[in-house]
N, C-alpha and C positions, 0 to 999 in steps of 0.2 A: 372854099368854105365847105364845111361838112355838117350834116345834121347829126347831132349826138344820139338821136333816137333811132332813125332808120338807116343811118350811115350813107345817105345819098350825098354825092358831091355836087356842088354848085359853083358857078363863077364867083369871083371875089366880090362883085357888086351886089349879089343877092344876100339878103340878111336874114330871111325867114324861110323855113322849109315849106314848100308848097303842099306837101302831103301831111306832115305832122303839125304844122303851124307853131313850131318852136324856133327860138333864135339859133342861128348857125354858129359854129365855132371854127376858128382857123384850122385846127387839127384835132385829131383824137389821140394824140400821143400822150402817153402816161409820162409824167416828168421823171419817174424813176426808171423808165425803160430806155432802151437804146433806139437807134434809127431802125426804120422798117424799110423793106424793099419788096417790090412787086415780083412774084415768082410765076404768076399765071394770070392770063386774062381769058375771058370767055363771054359769050352772049347768053349763056344758059345758067341760071342761078343754081339749079340742081347739081350741075357739074362742079361748081365752086364748093357747094356744100359737101359733096362726097369727097372732094380733094381735101377740104378742111378736116373732115373726120379722119382721113388717112394720116395727114400730117400731125394732128393732135394725138393720134394713137401712137405715133413715133416720138412723142414728147416735144413736138415743135409747136410753140404758141402760134396761132394763126388767126388772122382777121380777114373778113370779107368786106370790101367796099363796093357798094352798088351805085352805079351812075345811071340813074333812070330819070328822065324828065317827065314827070306825070302831068305837068301843066301844058305839055305840047302834044296834042293828039297826032299820031302818025300810024301809018299802016306798017305792020311788021314789027320786029323786035329790034329796036335801036339801042338797047341797054348794053352797057359794058360792066362786067363784074370782074373785080380784081381780087386776087388772093395775095395777101401780104404776110410776111414773116419777119422776125428780127433779122437784121443784116448779118449777124454772126451765125445764123442758122440757114442762110439762103443756099449755100452749097449743098447742105444735107437735104434741104427741101427740094432743090432742083434734081438731085439724084433720085429721090423718091418719086417725083413726078415723071422723070424719064423712065424709071422702072415700070410705073403704072402704064405709061403710054406704050411701052414695048409689049406688055401683056395684052393690051387692047388697042392696037394701032388704029382701028377705025373710030375709036372714041377720042383720039387726039384732036386738040382744038386750037392749039397755039398758032 
């Protein structure tokens, strides 16, 4: 289940977003769009945001899914942030990500 507002992913038995207090939906897929695939995961939201900007600059529609449990206090960052693109564009997206990681190998996070 996913929050349509903050895009946080929850287990199937959760029905309401703990942060936004809105009903969760099974998916965020647009009925007119195709399947989406994960091309990158990180624990830093800013990295996903920068990657999204690069991919969208190349004409690849990109979404970020944040999996952060705000109802469970924990030390450290346990969040997982996923960058997803349409399946038909995944190879192009992976090539761009690889190029970015070659330019800044210390910023690679996969």
